[in-house]
C-alpha positions as CSV (number, residue, x, y, z in Angstrom):
1,M,20.9,11.4,-5.3
2,I,21.3,14.8,-6.8
3,I,19.0,17.9,-6.1
4,G,18.9,20.6,-8.6
5,I,18.0,24.2,-7.4
6,R,16.5,26.6,-9.9
7,A,16.9,30.1,-8.4
8,D,18.3,33.4,-9.4
9,G,19.6,36.6,-7.8
10,S,21.4,39.8,-8.9
11,K,22.3,43.2,-7.7
12,S,19.3,44.7,-9.0
13,K,16.8,42.0,-7.8
14,G,18.6,41.3,-4.5
15,M,20.0,37.9,-3.3
16,G,17.3,36.5,-0.9
17,H,16.3,33.6,-3.1
18,I,19.9,32.6,-3.6
19,M,21.1,32.9,0.2
20,R,18.0,30.9,1.5
21,C,18.6,28.1,-1.1
22,I,22.1,27.9,-0.1
23,A,21.1,27.5,3.6
24,I,18.9,24.6,2.5
25,A,21.4,23.2,0.2
26,T,24.1,23.2,3.1
27,E,21.8,21.1,5.4
28,F,21.2,18.6,2.4
29,K,24.9,18.4,1.7
30,K,25.4,17.5,5.4
31,R,23.1,14.4,4.8
32,G,25.4,13.2,2.0
33,I,23.2,14.6,-1.0
34,D,24.8,16.3,-4.1
35,I,23.4,19.7,-5.0
36,I,23.6,21.6,-8.2
37,F,22.3,25.2,-8.7
38,I,20.8,26.1,-12.0
39,T,21.0,29.9,-12.4
40,K,21.1,32.6,-14.9
41,E,24.6,34.1,-15.6
42,D,25.3,36.5,-12.9
43,K,29.0,37.1,-11.4
44,S,27.7,38.1,-8.0
45,V,25.7,34.6,-7.8
46,K,28.5,32.8,-9.2
47,D,31.0,34.1,-6.5
48,I,28.7,33.5,-3.7
49,L,28.0,29.8,-4.8
50,I,31.8,29.3,-5.4
51,N,32.4,30.6,-1.8
52,N,30.0,28.0,-0.4
53,K,31.6,25.4,-2.6
54,I,28.4,24.5,-4.5
55,K,28.2,23.4,-8.2
56,N,26.4,25.9,-10.4
57,V,25.2,25.4,-14.0
58,T,24.3,28.7,-16.0
59,I,21.4,29.1,-18.3
60,N,21.1,31.7,-21.1
61,S,17.3,31.6,-22.0
62,N,15.2,34.8,-21.7
63,D,11.9,33.1,-22.8
64,L,10.3,30.6,-20.3
65,D,9.7,28.1,-23.2
66,D,13.1,28.1,-24.2
67,E,14.2,27.9,-20.5
68,I,12.4,24.8,-19.9
69,E,14.1,23.1,-22.7
70,E,17.5,24.1,-21.4
71,V,16.6,23.1,-17.8
72,V,15.3,19.7,-18.9
73,S,18.5,19.1,-20.9
74,I,20.6,19.9,-17.9
75,I,18.4,17.5,-15.6
76,K,19.1,14.9,-18.0
77,K,23.0,15.5,-18.4
78,Y,23.6,15.5,-14.8
79,N,21.0,12.8,-13.7
80,I,19.0,15.3,-11.5
81,N,16.5,13.2,-9.4
82,Y,14.7,16.0,-7.5
83,I,14.5,19.6,-8.4
84,M,13.8,22.6,-6.0
85,T,12.7,26.0,-7.3
86,D,12.7,29.5,-5.9
87,S,11.6,31.9,-8.3
88,Y,8.8,34.5,-9.1
89,W,9.5,33.9,-12.7
90,L,8.3,30.5,-13.2
91,N,4.6,29.5,-13.8
92,Y,2.3,26.5,-13.7
93,K,3.2,25.3,-17.3
94,Y,6.9,25.4,-16.7
95,L,6.6,23.6,-13.1
96,L,4.4,21.0,-14.7
97,E,7.0,20.1,-17.2
98,L,9.8,20.1,-14.5
99,K,7.7,17.7,-12.6
100,M,7.5,15.3,-15.7
101,N,11.2,15.2,-15.9
102,V,12.2,14.5,-12.3
103,D,11.1,12.2,-9.5
104,K,9.9,14.9,-7.2
105,L,9.4,18.5,-7.5
106,I,9.7,20.8,-4.3
107,C,8.7,24.7,-4.6
108,I,9.5,27.3,-2.4
109,D,7.1,30.1,-2.4
110,D,6.5,33.3,-0.7
111,N,2.9,34.7,-1.7
112,N,1.0,31.7,-3.4
113,I,1.9,33.0,-6.8
114,C,0.4,30.1,-8.9
115,T,-1.3,26.7,-8.6
116,Y,1.5,24.5,-7.7
117,P,1.8,20.9,-9.3
118,S,4.6,20.2,-6.7
119,N,5.2,17.1,-4.4
120,V,6.3,19.7,-1.7
121,I,5.3,23.4,-1.2
122,I,7.7,25.3,1.3
123,N,6.6,28.7,2.8
124,G,8.5,29.5,5.8
125,N,7.1,32.9,6.3
126,I,5.0,33.7,9.4
127,Y,2.1,34.6,7.3
128,A,2.2,31.2,5.3
129,Q,-0.9,29.6,6.7
130,D,-3.1,32.7,5.8
131,L,-2.5,32.1,1.9
132,N,-5.1,29.3,1.6
133,Y,-2.8,27.1,-0.9
134,D,-5.1,25.3,-3.6
135,V,-3.1,22.2,-4.3
136,I,-3.7,19.8,-7.3
137,Y,-2.3,16.6,-5.8
138,Q,-4.0,15.3,-2.5
139,D,-0.7,13.9,-1.3
140,T,1.1,17.5,-2.0
141,K,3.2,18.1,1.4
142,L,2.5,21.7,2.6
143,L,5.4,22.9,4.8
144,L,3.9,26.2,6.0
145,G,4.8,28.8,8.6
146,S,7.5,29.7,11.0
147,K,8.1,26.1,11.9
148,Y,9.9,26.1,8.5
149,T,11.5,29.6,8.4
150,I,14.7,29.3,6.6
151,L,17.6,30.8,8.7
152,R,21.3,30.6,7.9
153,D,23.7,28.4,9.7
154,E,24.9,31.0,12.2
155,F,21.4,32.0,13.5
156,R,20.2,28.1,14.0
157,N,20.3,25.7,16.8
158,N,21.3,28.1,19.5
159,N,19.9,29.7,22.5
160,E,21.3,33.2,22.2
161,Y,18.9,36.2,22.5
162,K,19.3,40.0,22.7
163,T,19.4,41.2,26.4
164,I,17.2,44.4,26.3
165,K,19.0,47.4,27.9
166,K,17.1,50.6,29.0
167,S,19.7,52.8,27.3
168,V,20.0,52.5,23.6
169,E,23.4,53.1,22.0
170,N,23.9,51.1,19.0
171,I,21.5,51.2,15.8
172,L,21.9,48.4,13.1
173,I,21.1,49.5,9.6
174,T,20.7,46.5,7.0
175,M,18.9,47.0,3.9
176,G,19.7,43.4,2.2
177,G,22.5,42.0,0.0
178,S,22.1,44.6,-2.7
179,D,19.8,47.4,-1.2
180,I,17.8,47.4,-4.4
181,N,16.4,50.8,-3.7
182,N,19.4,52.5,-2.4
183,F,17.7,53.1,1.1
184,T,20.7,52.9,3.2
185,P,21.6,56.7,2.6
186,I,18.2,57.6,3.6
187,A,18.4,55.6,6.8
188,I,21.8,57.1,7.8
189,E,20.7,60.6,7.0
190,S,17.6,60.2,9.2
191,L,19.6,59.2,12.3
192,I,22.9,61.1,11.9
193,D,21.9,63.9,14.2
194,L,21.0,61.6,17.1
195,N,23.4,60.4,19.7
196,L,23.8,57.0,18.3
197,K,26.4,54.8,16.9
198,L,25.1,53.6,13.4
199,N,26.4,50.2,12.3
200,V,25.6,49.9,8.6
201,I,25.8,46.5,6.8
202,I,27.2,46.8,3.4
203,G,26.0,43.7,1.4
204,P,28.2,41.7,-1.1
205,S,26.1,43.0,-4.1
206,F,25.9,46.8,-3.2
207,S,26.5,48.6,-6.5
208,D,28.7,51.6,-5.2
209,I,29.2,52.6,-1.8
210,S,32.3,54.7,-2.3
211,E,30.5,58.1,-2.2
212,L,28.6,57.1,1.0
213,E,31.9,56.1,2.7
214,N,33.6,59.2,1.6
215,I,30.7,61.3,3.1
216,Y,30.9,59.8,6.6
217,S,34.4,58.6,6.6
218,N,35.4,61.1,9.4
219,N,32.2,60.7,11.3
220,P,32.8,58.5,14.4
221,K,29.1,57.9,14.6
222,V,28.8,55.7,11.5
223,N,30.7,52.3,11.3
224,F,30.5,50.7,7.9
225,I,30.7,46.8,8.1
226,N,31.4,45.2,4.5
227,N,29.8,41.7,4.1
228,P,30.4,40.5,7.5
229,K,31.1,36.9,8.4
230,N,30.0,37.1,11.9
231,L,26.6,39.1,11.5
232,K,25.0,37.4,14.3
233,E,27.6,38.9,16.8
234,I,27.1,42.4,15.3
235,M,23.5,42.1,15.5
236,L,23.5,41.2,19.2
237,K,25.5,44.2,20.0
238,C,22.9,46.3,18.6
239,D,19.8,47.6,20.6
240,I,17.5,48.5,17.6
241,A,17.6,47.4,13.9
242,I,16.5,49.1,10.6
243,C,16.0,46.5,8.3
244,A,14.6,45.7,4.8
245,A,11.7,43.1,5.0
246,G,13.6,40.1,3.8
247,S,15.0,37.1,5.2
248,T,17.3,39.1,7.6
249,S,14.0,40.2,9.4
250,Y,13.7,36.5,10.6
251,E,17.3,36.5,11.7
252,L,16.7,39.5,13.8
253,A,13.5,38.2,15.1
254,S,15.3,34.9,16.1
255,L,17.6,36.9,18.3
256,G,14.8,39.0,19.7
257,I,16.1,42.2,18.4
258,P,13.4,45.1,18.3
259,T,13.4,45.9,14.6
260,I,11.8,48.6,12.3
261,L,11.1,47.0,9.0
262,I,11.2,48.8,5.5
263,Q,9.3,47.2,2.7
264,Q,11.8,47.2,-0.2
265,A,9.5,45.3,-2.6
266,K,5.9,44.4,-3.2
267,N,6.2,40.9,-2.2
268,Q,7.4,42.0,1.3
269,A,4.0,43.4,2.2
270,N,2.6,40.2,3.7
271,M,5.7,39.9,5.9
272,C,5.6,43.6,7.3
273,S,1.9,43.4,7.9
274,K,1.9,40.1,9.9
275,M,5.1,40.6,11.9
276,S,3.6,44.0,12.8
277,E,0.3,42.7,13.6
278,L,2.0,40.0,16.1
279,G,4.0,42.7,17.6
280,I,7.3,41.4,16.6
281,V,8.4,44.6,14.9
282,T,7.1,47.8,13.9
283,S,6.6,48.5,10.1
284,L,7.2,51.9,8.4
285,G,5.5,50.5,5.1
286,E,6.7,50.7,1.6
287,F,10.1,52.5,1.2
288,S,8.9,55.0,-1.4
289,N,6.5,56.5,1.1
290,I,8.9,56.8,3.9
291,K,10.3,60.1,4.9
292,K,13.6,60.7,6.9
293,E,11.5,62.1,9.8
294,M,9.4,59.0,10.0
295,I,12.5,56.7,10.6
296,S,13.8,59.2,13.4
297,K,10.5,59.5,15.0
298,E,10.1,55.6,15.2
299,V,13.6,55.2,16.6
300,I,13.2,57.9,19.2
301,S,9.9,56.2,20.0
302,L,11.4,52.8,20.7
303,I,14.3,54.3,22.5
304,E,11.9,56.0,25.0
305,N,9.9,52.8,25.4
306,Y,11.7,50.2,27.0
307,D,8.6,48.0,28.0
308,L,7.7,48.0,24.2
309,R,11.3,46.6,23.5
310,I,11.0,44.1,26.1
311,K,7.5,42.9,24.7
312,M,8.8,42.8,21.2
313,N,11.8,40.6,22.2
314,S,9.6,38.3,24.2
315,I,7.1,37.9,21.4
316,S,9.9,37.1,18.9
317,K,10.8,34.1,21.0
318,K,7.4,32.8,20.8
319,H,6.9,33.0,16.9
320,I,10.3,32.4,15.5
321,F,11.6,28.7,15.4
322,K,15.3,28.4,14.7
323,D,15.3,24.7,13.4
324,G,13.3,25.6,10.3
325,I,15.6,24.0,7.8
326,K,16.1,20.9,9.7
327,N,12.6,20.5,9.8
328,I,12.1,21.1,6.0
329,V,15.1,18.6,5.2
330,D,13.6,15.9,7.8
331,E,10.2,16.1,6.2
332,I,11.5,15.8,2.7
333,L,13.7,12.7,3.6
334,N,11.3,11.0,5.7
335,N,8.5,11.4,3.3
336,F,10.4,10.6,0.1
337,E,12.7,7.6,-0.8
338,F,16.2,8.9,-1.3
339,K,18.7,6.6,-3.1
């Protein structure tokens, strides 16, 4: 049995789709199922897949009609049985053509972007059940909501949670694998005058951080952490996080860390709204509307409100499930015959 995964990532668009597909692929591999990623050419993506020991086939088409021919050719060449997609680039016509050339089509979606001709639709976002999916086939399996949240291995299957202290000493700043809007400098500048240690995650696809590191190289308040392998441990040492509203938001929530969300892209609006509504996080909204003083004011407010931080920690535990990937793979394997 071979599963193909059609997903993309880049420094400019971010690595969220690639990283969550790797997390699912890793679980399938543990069950003895072979995985092939099908991606557009990108060195950062290729390096990540190589580091995770996952086979990768690249495609070159820039037109959907041409691309589907190329992907179908890959499906036939490698005898791919199932295909999983995770892309905002694809449409109904493309997906239907895929479905006709594999045994099963599995689609990861965030915002109900089209009518899916899929056997399985996966949306592990906390707002997924609000999207009212209109399925074509009555037997389409809908895996929706935080029971199916996709967390990386280090955040799964453990009972570790942040202990909330009255004093706040460490702030985590993490804007995703590539920080597509270069928001990290703004976050640092907004907090540099406070008596806090700023732990700044530098993702694997940041374009250029040398200037930023030079500015703060002699400042003991700022600690740059490049592409950490022990992210969970770093998170647990921090009292508050400022985070792009991507998959890292769920990782922080799974640990119960009070978090301020920054919307880096339009497709993150639902997450910011729902997580804020439930009281899991506070949200400052879309990045281009955020002023430095808004960030510092929100951080000071959380520092001064110990009870609110305790409440955010408690609510996170109720809403974020740590075994989402296991649930996804179990559902797929239990509902379809794998050979």
